[in-house]
KETOR-974445 format. One record per residue: residue in three letters; residue number from 1; x negated, y, z negated of N, C-alpha, C in turn. Coordinates in steps of 0.2 Angstrom, whole numbers, plus 2048, in hexadecimal, padded with zeros to 3 digits. Layout:
% residues N
> res_n_n_X_n_Y_n_Z_ca_X_ca_Y_ca_Z_c_X_c_Y_c_Z
> ALA_NUM_X_Y_Z_X_Y_Z_X_Y_Z .
...
//
This chain:
% residues 325
> res_n_n_X_n_Y_n_Z_ca_X_ca_Y_ca_Z_c_X_c_Y_c_Z
> MET_1_D2F_339_C6C_D36_338_C6D_D39_333_C68 .
> LEU_2_D3E_336_C64_D40_332_C5F_D47_32E_C60 .
> ASP_3_D47_328_C5E_D4D_324_C5E_D52_328_C59 .
> TRP_4_D59_327_C5A_D5D_32B_C56_D5D_329_C4F .
> LYS_5_D5B_323_C4D_D5A_321_C46_D54_325_C43 .
> ASP_6_D4F_326_C47_D49_329_C45_D4A_331_C43 .
> LEU_7_D50_334_C46_D51_33B_C45_D51_33C_C3D .
> ARG_8_D53_338_C39_D53_339_C32_D4D_33B_C2F .
> HIS_9_D47_33A_C32_D41_33C_C30_D3E_342_C34 .
> GLY_10_D42_345_C38_D40_34B_C3C_D41_351_C39 .
> THR_11_D42_356_C3D_D43_35D_C3B_D4A_35E_C37 .
> ALA_12_D4B_363_C34_D52_364_C31_D57_363_C36 .
> ALA_13_D56_366_C3C_D5C_365_C41_D5D_35E_C43 .
> GLN_14_D57_35B_C44_D57_353_C46_D5B_34F_C40 .
> GLN_15_D59_351_C3A_D5C_34E_C34_D64_34F_C34 .
> GLN_16_D66_355_C36_D6D_357_C36_D70_353_C3C .
> ALA_17_D6D_352_C41_D70_34E_C47_D70_347_C45 .
> HIS_18_D6B_344_C41_D6C_33D_C3F_D72_33C_C3A .
> ALA_19_D73_341_C36_D78_341_C31_D7F_341_C35 .
> ALA_20_D7F_345_C3A_D86_345_C3E_D87_33F_C41 .
> LEU_21_D82_33C_C44_D83_335_C48_D85_330_C43 .
> GLU_22_D82_330_C3D_D84_32B_C38_D8B_32C_C35 .
> GLY_23_D8C_332_C34_D93_334_C32_D99_332_C37 .
> LEU_24_D97_333_C3D_D9C_331_C43_D9C_329_C43 .
> GLY_25_D97_326_C42_D96_31F_C43_D97_31D_C4A .
> ILE_26_D94_322_C4E_D96_321_C55_D91_31C_C59 .
> MET_27_D8B_31B_C56_D86_317_C59_D89_30F_C58 .
> ASP_28_D8B_30E_C52_D8E_307_C51_D95_306_C55 .
> LEU_29_D99_30B_C55_D9F_30B_C59_D9E_309_C60 .
> LEU_30_D99_30C_C63_D98_30B_C6A_D92_306_C6C .
> ALA_31_D90_302_C67_D8B_2FD_C67_D8C_2F9_C6D .
> PRO_32_D92_2F7_C6F_D93_2F3_C75_D91_2F6_C7B .
> HIS_33_D90_2FD_C7B_D8E_300_C81_D87_303_C81 .
> ASP_34_D83_300_C7D_D7C_301_C7C_D7B_309_C7C .
> PRO_35_D7D_30C_C77_D7C_314_C77_D75_316_C75 .
> VAL_36_D73_31B_C79_D6C_31E_C77_D6D_325_C77 .
> LEU_37_D69_328_C72_D6A_330_C71_D64_333_C76 .
> ALA_38_D67_337_C7B_D63_33A_C7F_D63_342_C7E .
> GLY_39_D60_346_C82_D61_34D_C81_D5B_350_C7D .
> THR_40_D5D_355_C7A_D58_359_C77_D56_357_C70 .
> PHE_41_D5A_354_C6C_D58_353_C65_D53_34E_C64 .
> PRO_42_D52_349_C68_D4D_344_C67_D46_347_C69 .
> LEU_43_D46_34D_C6D_D40_350_C6F_D3E_356_C6B .
> ASP_44_D43_357_C66_D42_35D_C62_D42_364_C66 .
> LEU_45_D46_364_C6B_D47_369_C6F_D4E_36D_C6E .
> ASN_46_D52_36B_C69_D58_36D_C68_D58_375_C66 .
> ILE_47_D5D_378_C68_D5E_37F_C66_D65_380_C63 .
> PRO_48_D66_385_C60_D6D_386_C5D_D72_385_C63 .
> GLY_49_D77_381_C62_D7C_37F_C67_D7B_379_C6B .
> SER_50_D75_376_C6A_D73_370_C6E_D78_36A_C6C .
> ASP_51_D79_366_C70_D7E_361_C6F_D7A_35A_C6E .
> LEU_52_D7D_355_C6B_D7B_34E_C6A_D7D_34B_C70 .
> ASP_53_D79_348_C75_D7A_345_C7B_D7A_33D_C7A .
> ILE_54_D7F_33A_C7A_D7F_333_C79_D81_330_C80 .
> VAL_55_D7C_32B_C83_D7D_328_C89_D7F_321_C88 .
> CYS_56_D84_31F_C8C_D87_318_C8B_D87_314_C92 .
> ALA_57_D87_30E_C91_D88_309_C97_D8F_307_C97 .
> VAL_58_D93_30A_C9C_D9B_309_C9B_D9D_305_CA2 .
> TYR_59_DA0_2FF_CA1_DA3_2FC_CA6_DAA_2FB_CA6 .
> ASP_60_DAD_2FD_CA1_DB5_2FD_CA0_DB6_304_C9E .
> THR_61_DB8_309_CA2_DB9_310_CA0_DBF_311_C9C .
> GLU_62_DC4_30D_C9D_DCA_30E_C99_DC9_30C_C92 .
> LEU_63_DC6_307_C91_DC4_305_C8A_DC0_30A_C87 .
> PHE_64_DBB_30C_C8A_DB6_311_C88_DBA_318_C86 .
> ARG_65_DBE_31A_C8A_DC2_320_C88_DC7_31F_C82 .
> HIS_66_DCA_319_C82_DCE_317_C7D_DCB_317_C76 .
> THR_67_DC5_314_C76_DC1_314_C70_DBF_31B_C6D .
> LEU_68_DBD_31F_C72_DBA_326_C70_DC0_32A_C6D .
> THR_69_DC6_329_C71_DCC_32D_C6F_DCE_32B_C68 .
> ASN_70_DCF_325_C67_DD1_322_C60_DCD_324_C5B .
> ALA_71_DC6_324_C5C_DC1_326_C56_DC0_32D_C55 .
> TYR_72_DC1_331_C5B_DBE_338_C5A_DC3_33D_C5D .
> GLY_73_DC9_33B_C5F_DCE_33F_C62_DD0_345_C5E .
> HIS_74_DD0_344_C57_DD2_349_C52_DCD_34E_C51 .
> LEU_75_DC7_34E_C54_DC2_352_C52_DC2_359_C56 .
> PRO_76_DBF_35E_C54_DC0_364_C58_DBD_364_C5F .
> ASP_77_DC0_367_C63_DBD_368_C6A_DBD_361_C6E .
> PHE_78_DC1_35C_C6C_DC1_356_C6F_DC4_356_C76 .
> SER_79_DC0_353_C7B_DC2_352_C81_DBF_34C_C84 .
> VAL_80_DC3_349_C89_DC0_343_C8C_DC2_343_C94 .
> ARG_81_DBE_342_C98_DC0_343_C9F_DBB_33E_CA4 .
> SER_82_DBE_33D_CA9_DBA_338_CAE_DB7_33D_CB3 .
> ALA_83_DB2_33B_CB6_DAE_33E_CBB_DAA_339_CC0 .
> VAL_84_DA7_33C_CC5_DA2_338_CC9_D9B_33C_CC8 .
> LYS_85_D96_338_CC6_D90_33B_CC5_D8B_337_CC8 .
> HIS_86_D87_33A_CCD_D81_336_CD0_D84_330_CD4 .
> GLY_87_D8A_331_CD6_D8D_32C_CDA_D91_326_CD6 .
> LEU_88_D91_327_CD0_D94_322_CCC_D9A_325_CC7 .
> PRO_89_D9F_321_CC6_DA4_323_CC1_DA1_324_CBA .
> ALA_90_DA4_329_CB7_DA1_32B_CB0_DA7_32D_CAC .
> VAL_91_DA6_32C_CA5_DAB_32F_CA0_DA6_334_C9C .
> ILE_92_DA9_33A_C9B_DA6_33F_C97_DAA_341_C91 .
> CYS_93_DA8_340_C8B_DAC_341_C85_DA8_347_C81 .
> LYS_94_DAC_34C_C7F_DA9_351_C7B_DAD_352_C75 .
> PHE_95_DA9_354_C6F_DAD_356_C69_DA7_35A_C65 .
> THR_96_DAA_35C_C5F_DA5_35F_C5A_DA6_35C_C54 .
> TYR_97_DA0_35B_C50_DA0_358_C4A_D9B_35B_C45 .
> ARG_98_D9E_35D_C40_D99_361_C3B_D96_367_C3E .
> GLY_99_D99_36A_C43_D96_370_C46_D91_36E_C4C .
> ILE_100_D90_368_C4E_D8C_366_C53_D90_363_C59 .
> PRO_101_D8F_366_C5F_D92_363_C65_D8F_35C_C66 .
> VAL_102_D94_358_C68_D92_351_C6A_D95_350_C71 .
> GLU_103_D91_34D_C75_D93_34B_C7C_D91_343_C7D .
> VAL_104_D96_33F_C7F_D95_338_C80_D96_337_C88 .
> PHE_105_D91_334_C8B_D91_333_C92_D91_32C_C94 .
> GLY_106_D96_329_C98_D95_322_C99_D96_321_CA1 .
> GLN_107_D92_31C_CA3_D92_31A_CAA_D90_313_CAB .
> PRO_108_D93_30F_CB0_D91_308_CB1_D8A_307_CB3 .
> LEU_109_D85_309_CAE_D7E_309_CAF_D7B_308_CA9 .
> PRO_110_D75_303_CA8_D72_303_CA2_D70_30A_C9F .
> SER_111_D71_30B_C99_D70_311_C96_D69_314_C97 .
> ARG_112_D64_310_C97_D5D_312_C98_D5B_313_CA0 .
> GLN_113_D60_312_CA4_D5F_314_CAB_D63_31A_CAD .
> SER_114_D67_31D_CA8_D6A_323_CA9_D66_329_CAB .
> HIS_115_D68_32E_CAF_D64_334_CB0_D62_337_CAA .
> ALA_116_D67_338_CA5_D65_33C_C9F_D60_339_C9B .
> TYR_117_D60_332_C9A_D5A_32F_C97_D54_32F_C9A .
> ARG_118_D54_32E_CA1_D4E_32E_CA5_D4B_335_CA5 .
> HIS_119_D4F_33B_CA5_D4D_341_CA4_D49_342_C9E .
> MET_120_D4C_33F_C98_D49_340_C92_D42_33D_C91 .
> VAL_121_D42_337_C95_D3B_333_C95_D36_338_C98 .
> ALA_122_D38_33A_C9E_D33_33F_CA2_D31_345_C9D .
> GLU_123_D36_348_C9A_D34_34E_C96_D30_34C_C90 .
> ALA_124_D31_346_C8D_D2D_344_C87_D26_343_C8A .
> ARG_125_D25_340_C90_D1E_33E_C92_D1A_345_C94 .
> LEU_126_D1E_34A_C97_D1B_350_C98_D19_354_C92 .
> LEU_127_D1D_354_C8D_D1B_357_C86_D16_354_C83 .
> ALA_128_D15_34D_C83_D10_34A_C80_D09_34C_C83 .
> LEU_129_D09_34D_C89_D03_350_C8C_D01_357_C8B .
> THR_130_D06_35B_C89_D06_362_C88_D04_364_C81 .
> GLY_131_D07_361_C7C_D06_363_C75_D0B_367_C73 .
> PRO_132_D0B_369_C6D_D11_36D_C69_D12_373_C6D .
> GLY_133_D0E_377_C70_D0F_37D_C73_D15_37C_C79 .
> GLY_134_D15_376_C7C_D1A_375_C81_D21_375_C7E .
> VAL_135_D22_372_C78_D28_371_C75_D2B_378_C73 .
> GLU_136_D26_37D_C71_D28_383_C6F_D2A_387_C75 .
> ALA_137_D26_386_C7B_D28_38A_C81_D2F_388_C84 .
> ILE_138_D30_381_C84_D36_37F_C87_D3C_381_C82 .
> ARG_139_D3B_381_C7C_D41_384_C77_D42_38B_C79 .
> ARG_140_D3D_38F_C7A_D3E_396_C7C_D41_397_C82 .
> LEU_141_D40_393_C87_D43_393_C8E_D4B_392_C8D .
> LYS_142_D4C_38C_C89_D53_38A_C88_D57_390_C84 .
> ALA_143_D53_393_C7F_D57_398_C7B_D58_39E_C80 .
> GLY_144_D54_39F_C85_D55_3A4_C8A_D5A_3A3_C8F .
> GLY_145_D5D_39D_C8F_D63_39C_C93_D62_396_C98 .
> LEU_146_D5C_393_C98_D5B_38D_C9D_D5E_386_C9A .
> LYS_147_D60_382_C9E_D62_37B_C9C_D5B_378_C9B .
> THR_148_D5B_372_C98_D55_36E_C97_D51_36D_C9D .
> GLU_149_D54_36A_CA2_D50_368_CA8_D4D_36E_CAC .
> PRO_150_D51_373_CAD_D4E_379_CB0_D48_37C_CAC .
> ALA_151_D49_37C_CA5_D44_37E_CA1_D3D_37A_CA2 .
> PHE_152_D3E_374_CA3_D38_370_CA4_D35_372_CAB .
> ALA_153_D39_372_CB0_D37_374_CB6_D33_37B_CB6 .
> GLN_154_D36_380_CB3_D32_386_CB2_D2C_386_CAF .
> TYR_155_D2C_382_CA9_D25_382_CA5_D20_37E_CA9 .
> PHE_156_D22_378_CAC_D1D_374_CAF_D1D_375_CB7 .
> ALA_157_D20_37B_CB9_D20_37C_CC0_D21_376_CC5 .
> LEU_158_D27_373_CC3_D29_36D_CC7_D2C_36F_CCE .
> PRO_159_D2A_36B_CD3_D2D_36D_CD9_D34_36A_CDA .
> GLY_160_D38_36D_CDF_D3F_36A_CE1_D44_36B_CDB .
> ASP_161_D49_367_CDC_D4E_366_CD7_D4C_363_CD0 .
> PRO_162_D4C_367_CCB_D49_365_CC5_D4C_35E_CC2 .
> TYR_163_D52_35D_CC4_D56_357_CC1_D53_351_CC5 .
> ALA_164_D52_352_CCC_D4F_34C_CD0_D48_34B_CCE .
> THR_165_D44_351_CCE_D3D_350_CCC_D3B_34D_CC6 .
> LEU_166_D3F_34E_CC1_D3E_34B_CBA_D40_343_CBB .
> LEU_167_D44_341_CBF_D46_33A_CC0_D40_337_CC2 .
> THR_168_D3C_33A_CC7_D36_336_CCA_D31_336_CC5 .
> LEU_169_D30_33B_CC1_D2B_33C_CBC_D2C_337_CB6 .
> ALA_170_D32_334_CB5_D33_330_CAF_D2F_329_CB0 .
> ASP_171_D2E_327_CB7_D2A_321_CB8_D23_322_CBB .
> ALA_172_D21_329_CBB_D1B_32A_CBF_D15_328_CBB .
> PRO_173_D0F_326_CBE_D09_324_CBA_D07_32A_CB6 .
> GLU_174_D03_328_CB1_D01_32E_CAC_CFC_333_CB0 .
> HIS_175_CF8_331_CB4_CF4_336_CB7_CF8_33B_CBB .
> GLU_176_CFE_339_CBE_D02_33E_CC2_D05_343_CBD .
> LEU_177_D07_341_CB7_D0A_345_CB2_D04_34A_CB0 .
> SER_178_CFE_347_CAF_CF9_34C_CAD_CF7_351_CB2 .
> ARG_179_CF8_34F_CB8_CF7_354_CBE_CFC_35A_CBD .
> VAL_180_D02_358_CBC_D08_35D_CBB_D06_361_CB6 .
> VAL_181_D04_35F_CB0_D03_363_CAA_CFD_368_CAB .
> GLN_182_CF7_365_CAE_CF2_369_CB0_CF3_36F_CB5 .
> ASN_183_CF7_36D_CBA_CF9_372_CBF_CFD_377_CBC .
> ALA_184_D02_376_CB8_D06_37B_CB4_D02_37F_CB0 .
> ARG_185_CFD_37D_CAD_CF8_381_CA9_CF4_386_CAE .
> ARG_186_CF2_383_CB3_CEE_387_CB8_CF3_38D_CBB .
> ILE_187_CF9_38B_CBD_CFD_390_CBF_CFF_396_CBA .
> ARG_188_D00_394_CB4_D02_399_CAF_CFC_39E_CAE .
> THR_189_CF6_39B_CAF_CF0_39F_CAE_CEF_3A4_CB5 .
> GLU_190_CF0_3A1_CBA_CEE_3A4_CC1_CF3_3A8_CC4 .
> CYS_191_CFA_3A7_CC3_CFF_3AA_CC7_D01_3B0_CC4 .
> LEU_192_D00_3B6_CC7_D03_3BC_CC5_D0A_3BC_CC4 .
> PHE_193_D0E_3BA_CC9_D15_3BA_CC8_D18_3B5_CC3 .
> CYS_194_D14_3B0_CC1_D16_3AC_CBC_D15_3AF_CB5 .
> GLN_195_D10_3B3_CB5_D0E_3B7_CAF_D14_3BD_CAE .
> ILE_196_D16_3C0_CB3_D1B_3C5_CB3_D22_3C1_CB0 .
> ALA_197_D23_3BB_CB3_D29_3B7_CB1_D29_3B6_CAA .
> ALA_198_D23_3B5_CA7_D23_3B3_CA0_D23_3B9_C9C .
> GLY_199_D23_3BF_C9E_D24_3C5_C9A_D1E_3CA_C9B .
> GLY_200_D1A_3C8_CA0_D14_3CD_CA1_D16_3D4_CA4 .
> GLU_201_D12_3D8_CA4_D13_3DF_CA6_D16_3E0_CAD .
> ALA_202_D1B_3E3_CAE_D1F_3E5_CB4_D24_3E9_CB3 .
> SER_203_D26_3ED_CB8_D2C_3F2_CB7_D32_3EE_CB9 .
> ARG_204_D35_3EB_CB4_D3B_3E7_CB6_D41_3EA_CB8 .
> VAL_205_D45_3E7_CBC_D4B_3EA_CBF_D51_3E6_CBC .
> TYR_206_D50_3DF_CBD_D55_3DA_CBB_D52_3D4_CB9 .
> GLU_207_D55_3D0_CB4_D52_3CA_CB2_D58_3C5_CAF .
> ASP_208_D58_3BF_CB1_D5C_3BA_CAE_D58_3B4_CAD .
> PRO_209_D5B_3AE_CAA_D57_3A9_CA8_D53_3A6_CAE .
> TYR_210_D55_3A7_CB4_D52_3A4_CBA_D4E_3A8_CBF .
> THR_211_D4F_3AF_CBF_D4C_3B3_CC3_D4A_3BA_CC0 .
> VAL_212_D46_3BE_CC3_D44_3C4_CC1_D43_3C9_CC7 .
> ALA_213_D45_3CF_CC6_D43_3D4_CCC_D3F_3DA_CC8 .
> PHE_214_D3A_3DC_CCC_D36_3E1_CC9_D33_3E5_CCF .
> MET_215_D31_3EB_CCE_D2E_3F0_CD3_D28_3ED_CD6 .
> ASN_216_D28_3ED_CDC_D21_3EC_CE0_D1C_3F1_CDE .
> ILE_217_D16_3EF_CDC_D11_3F4_CDA_D0F_3F9_CE0 .
> ARG_218_D10_3F7_CE6_D0F_3FB_CEC_D16_3FD_CEF .
> GLN_219_D17_404_CEE_D1E_407_CF0_D1D_40B_CF7 .
> ALA_220_D1E_407_CFD_D1E_40B_D03_D24_40F_D04 .
> ASN_221_D29_40D_D02_D2F_410_D01_D32_410_CF9 .
> PRO_222_D34_415_CF6_D36_414_CEF_D3C_40F_CEE .
> GLY_223_D3B_40B_CEA_D41_406_CE8_D3F_3FF_CEB .
> HIS_224_D39_3FE_CED_D36_3F7_CEF_D36_3F3_CE9 .
> VAL_225_D3A_3EE_CE9_D3B_3E9_CE4_D39_3E2_CE6 .
> LEU_226_D36_3DE_CE2_D35_3D7_CE3_D39_3D3_CDE .
> VAL_227_D3C_3CD_CE1_D40_3C9_CDE_D3D_3C2_CDE .
> ILE_228_D3C_3BF_CD8_D38_3B8_CD8_D3C_3B3_CD3 .
> PRO_229_D3B_3AD_CD5_D3E_3A8_CD0_D39_3A8_CCA .
> LYS_230_D3B_3A7_CC4_D36_3A6_CBE_D32_3A0_CBF .
> ARG_231_D35_39B_CC2_D32_394_CC3_D2D_395_CC8 .
> HIS_232_D27_393_CC8_D22_393_CCD_D24_38E_CD3 .
> VAL_233_D26_392_CD8_D27_38E_CDE_D23_392_CE4 .
> GLU_234_D1F_38E_CE8_D1B_392_CEC_D1E_395_CF2 .
> GLN_235_D23_391_CF5_D26_393_CFC_D2D_392_CFC .
> VAL_236_D31_395_D00_D38_394_D00_D3A_38D_D02 .
> PHE_237_D36_389_D05_D37_382_D07_D38_37E_D00 .
> ASP_238_D35_380_CFB_D35_37C_CF5_D3A_37E_CF0 .
> LEU_239_D3F_383_CF2_D44_384_CED_D49_37F_CED .
> ASP_240_D4C_37D_CE8_D52_379_CE7_D58_37D_CE8 .
> ASP_241_D5E_37A_CEA_D64_37E_CEC_D66_383_CE6 .
> ASP_242_D66_380_CE0_D68_384_CDA_D64_38B_CD9 .
> LEU_243_D5D_38A_CD9_D59_390_CD8_D59_394_CDE .
> ALA_244_D5A_392_CE4_D5B_396_CEA_D61_39A_CEA .
> GLY_245_D67_397_CE7_D6D_39B_CE6_D6C_3A0_CE1 .
> ARG_246_D69_39F_CDC_D68_3A4_CD7_D63_3AA_CD9 .
> LEU_247_D5E_3A8_CDD_D5A_3AD_CE0_D5E_3B2_CE5 .
> GLY_248_D63_3AE_CE9_D67_3B2_CED_D6B_3B7_CEA .
> ARG_249_D6E_3B5_CE4_D73_3B9_CE0_D6F_3BF_CDE .
> THR_250_D69_3BE_CDB_D65_3C4_CD9_D63_3C8_CDE .
> VAL_251_D61_3C6_CE4_D5F_3CA_CEA_D65_3CF_CEB .
> ALA_252_D6B_3CC_CEC_D71_3D0_CEE_D72_3D5_CE8 .
> ARG_253_D72_3D3_CE2_D74_3D8_CDD_D6F_3DD_CDC .
> VAL_254_D68_3DC_CDD_D63_3E1_CDC_D63_3E6_CE2 .
> SER_255_D65_3E3_CE8_D65_3E7_CEE_D6A_3EC_CEE .
> ARG_256_D70_3EA_CEB_D76_3EF_CEA_D73_3F5_CE5 .
> ALA_257_D70_3F3_CE0_D6D_3F8_CDB_D68_3FC_CDF .
> VAL_258_D64_3FA_CE3_D5F_3FE_CE6_D62_403_CEB .
> ARG_259_D67_400_CEE_D6B_405_CF3_D6E_40B_CEF .
> ALA_260_D71_409_CEA_D74_40E_CE6_D6F_413_CE2 .
> ALA_261_D6A_410_CE0_D65_414_CDC_D61_419_CE1 .
> PHE_262_D60_417_CE7_D5C_41B_CEB_D5F_41E_CF1 .
> GLY_263_D66_41D_CF1_D6A_421_CF6_D68_41F_CFD .
> VAL_264_D66_418_CFE_D65_416_D05_D6B_411_D07 .
> THR_265_D6B_411_D0E_D70_40C_D11_D6D_406_D14 .
> ASP_266_D67_407_D15_D63_401_D18_D5E_3FE_D14 .
> LEU_267_D5D_3F8_D15_D58_3F4_D10_D56_3EE_D14 .
> ASN_268_D50_3EC_D14_D4D_3E6_D16_D4D_3E1_D10 .
> VAL_269_D4E_3DB_D11_D4D_3D5_D0D_D48_3D0_D11 .
> PHE_270_D42_3D0_D0E_D3E_3CB_D12_D39_3C7_D0D .
> GLN_271_D37_3C1_D10_D34_3BC_D0C_D2F_3B8_D10 .
> ASN_272_D29_3B8_D0E_D24_3B4_D12_D22_3AE_D0F .
> ASN_273_D20_3A9_D14_D1E_3A2_D12_D18_3A0_D16 .
> GLY_274_D12_3A0_D12_D0C_39E_D16_D08_3A3_D18 .
> GLU_275_D02_3A2_D19_CFD_3A8_D1B_CFF_3AB_D22 .
> ALA_276_D01_3A6_D27_D03_3A9_D2D_D09_3AE_D2D .
> ALA_277_D0D_3AD_D28_D13_3B1_D27_D12_3B7_D23 .
> GLY_278_D0B_3B8_D20_D0A_3BD_D1C_D0A_3BC_D15 .
> GLN_279_D0B_3B6_D13_D0C_3B5_D0B_D05_3B6_D08 .
> GLU_280_D05_3BA_D03_CFF_3BB_CFF_CFF_3B9_CF8 .
> MET_281_D05_3B9_CF5_D06_3B6_CEE_D0A_3B0_CEF .
> PHE_282_D07_3AA_CED_D0A_3A4_CEE_D0F_3A2_CE9 .
> HIS_283_D14_3A6_CE8_D19_3A5_CE3_D1F_3A9_CE7 .
> VAL_284_D24_3A5_CE8_D2A_3A8_CEC_D2C_3AF_CEA .
> HIS_285_D2C_3B3_CEE_D2F_3BA_CED_D32_3BD_CF3 .
> PHE_286_D38_3C1_CF1_D3C_3C4_CF6_D3A_3CC_CF5 .
> HIS_287_D39_3CF_CFB_D38_3D6_CFB_D3F_3D9_CFC .
> LEU_288_D41_3DE_CF8_D47_3E2_CF9_D44_3E9_CFB .
> PHE_289_D44_3EB_D01_D40_3F1_D04_D45_3F6_D07 .
> PRO_290_D46_3FC_D03_D4B_401_D06_D48_404_D0C .
> ARG_291_D4C_405_D11_D4A_408_D17_D4D_40F_D18 .
> ARG_292_D49_413_D1C_D4C_41A_D1E_D4A_41B_D25 .
> GLN_293_D4F_41E_D29_D4E_41F_D30_D48_422_D32 .
> GLY_294_D44_41E_D36_D3E_421_D39_D38_420_D34 .
> ASP_295_D38_41C_D2F_D33_41B_D2A_D2D_417_D2D .
> GLY_296_D2E_414_D33_D28_411_D36_D26_40B_D33 .
> LEU_297_D29_408_D2E_D27_402_D2A_D2A_3FC_D2D .
> PHE_298_D27_3F6_D2C_D29_3EF_D2D_D2E_3EE_D33 .
> ARG_299_D2B_3EB_D38_D2F_3E9_D3E_D2E_3E2_D3F .
> VAL_300_D34_3DE_D41_D34_3D7_D42_D31_3D6_D49 .
> TYR_301_D33_3DB_D4E_D30_3DA_D55_D2C_3E0_D56 .
> PRO_302_D25_3DF_D56_D21_3E5_D58_D21_3E7_D5F .
> GLY_303_D22_3ED_D61_D21_3EF_D68_D28_3EF_D6B .
> HIS_304_D2A_3E9_D6D_D30_3E8_D71_D34_3E1_D6F .
> LEU_305_D3A_3E1_D71_D3E_3DB_D6F_D3C_3D5_D74 .
> PRO_306_D3C_3CF_D72_D3B_3CA_D77_D42_3C9_D7B .
> PRO_307_D41_3C6_D81_D48_3C5_D85_D4C_3C0_D81 .
> PRO_308_D53_3C1_D82_D58_3BC_D80_D57_3B5_D83 .
> GLN_309_D58_3B0_D80_D57_3A9_D82_D5D_3A6_D85 .
> PRO_310_D5D_3A2_D8A_D63_39F_D8C_D66_39B_D87 .
> ARG_311_D6D_39A_D87_D71_396_D82_D6E_38F_D81 .
> GLU_312_D6C_38C_D86_D6A_385_D86_D64_384_D82 .
> VAL_313_D5F_389_D82_D59_38A_D7F_D5B_38A_D77 .
> LEU_314_D5F_38F_D76_D61_390_D6F_D65_38A_D6C .
> ASP_315_D69_387_D70_D6C_381_D6D_D67_37C_D6B .
> ALA_316_D62_37B_D70_D5D_376_D6E_D59_377_D68 .
> LEU_317_D58_37D_D67_D54_37F_D61_D59_37E_D5B .
> ALA_318_D5F_380_D5B_D64_37F_D56_D64_378_D54 .
> GLU_319_D64_373_D59_D65_36C_D58_D5F_369_D54 .
> ARG_320_D59_36C_D56_D53_369_D52_D54_36B_D4B .
> ILE_321_D56_371_D49_D57_373_D42_D5D_36F_D3F .
> ARG_322_D62_36E_D42_D68_36A_D3F_D66_363_D3D .
> GLU_323_D62_360_D41_D60_359_D40_D5C_358_D39 .
> GLU_324_D59_35E_D37_D55_35E_D31_D59_360_D2B .
> LEU_325_D5F_362_D2C_D63_364_D26_D67_35E_D22 .
//
C-alpha cells in the first residue's frame, strides 16, 4: 500500500495520479484536515475510470466546502454536497482533473479511522497474503462491474456485508486473515458453483456482475434453471441485504423468461438450507422449476395438508420471529 507521495515510483497510472495530485496542490491545501489517499490507486487496483479518493478529518464543514469551492469550483464536473454517512455528517466533493475523477470526502473523524481508509488497510493485508494473482483477480472483477469491496468479498468468499466485514478485518490478527485467504483458495478449488461463477462450463441463461443463472444438469421438467450468487455464500442466512436483493431480481427476471420460453403458467421457486432441508451443494442456489398439471413432482405437503392453527398460535410464532428482526 503506497502513500500518495510514493505513487511517483509506481505504475504508469500511479505516476499519472501522483502528477495530478501535485498539479492540484490538494494535499497541501487540505493539510489542516490530515488528508490521506484511499481507494484503489495506492493498492494498484485502479481501472479506467477509477477516481482519486481523498479522505479528510473535517470539523468545520462550511469552511471545508468554501476551501474546495474556491480552489476547484472551476474544474469540470465540480459538485459539493452534504450527506450523512455511517451516522456522521459528511461533505462530498467531486470534480475531474486531467481526465482523472477526484472525490474528496470529509467527516468529523480522524482520517485513518474512516471507513474508506480502514477498508484499504484490510484489502492491503489480504493482498499481501495472496500475492500478485490476487491483484489481477480483483482488477478483473472490478472491470466486470463490481465495486472494490464487493470484488474483495467475492474473491475472498467473505461472509455478510462486504463493507462491514472488511472493517473487522482491518484490525484482525494475522492468523485470522491467513485463514480467510486459505479458505478462499480451498473454496475456489472445491466448489463447483464457484467454478461456474468464474467462467466454468455451464449452459448459461443470464449473468451480471453479482449473479449467474444456468440450466440444472438434471431436467425433471424442461426449463429447470439454477440461480446463484457469484460470491460463495453457503446458506440464505449468510446473504447480506444487497446481494439478497440482486438475487431476487435475477430470480424474477429469469422466471419470466422461463415462463415465456416454455409456455408454462406455473413455476416453483425453491431453495434449501442445510442437510435436513435437502441442501446438497453448499453454495446458495435457487431452483426455478417449471410445472405442468399432474407432473407428480415436488410437493411441500406430502399426502395431506396439516390442519389450520388457531390465530393465537400463529400470532405467538410470528412474535418470536419479529423479535429477531
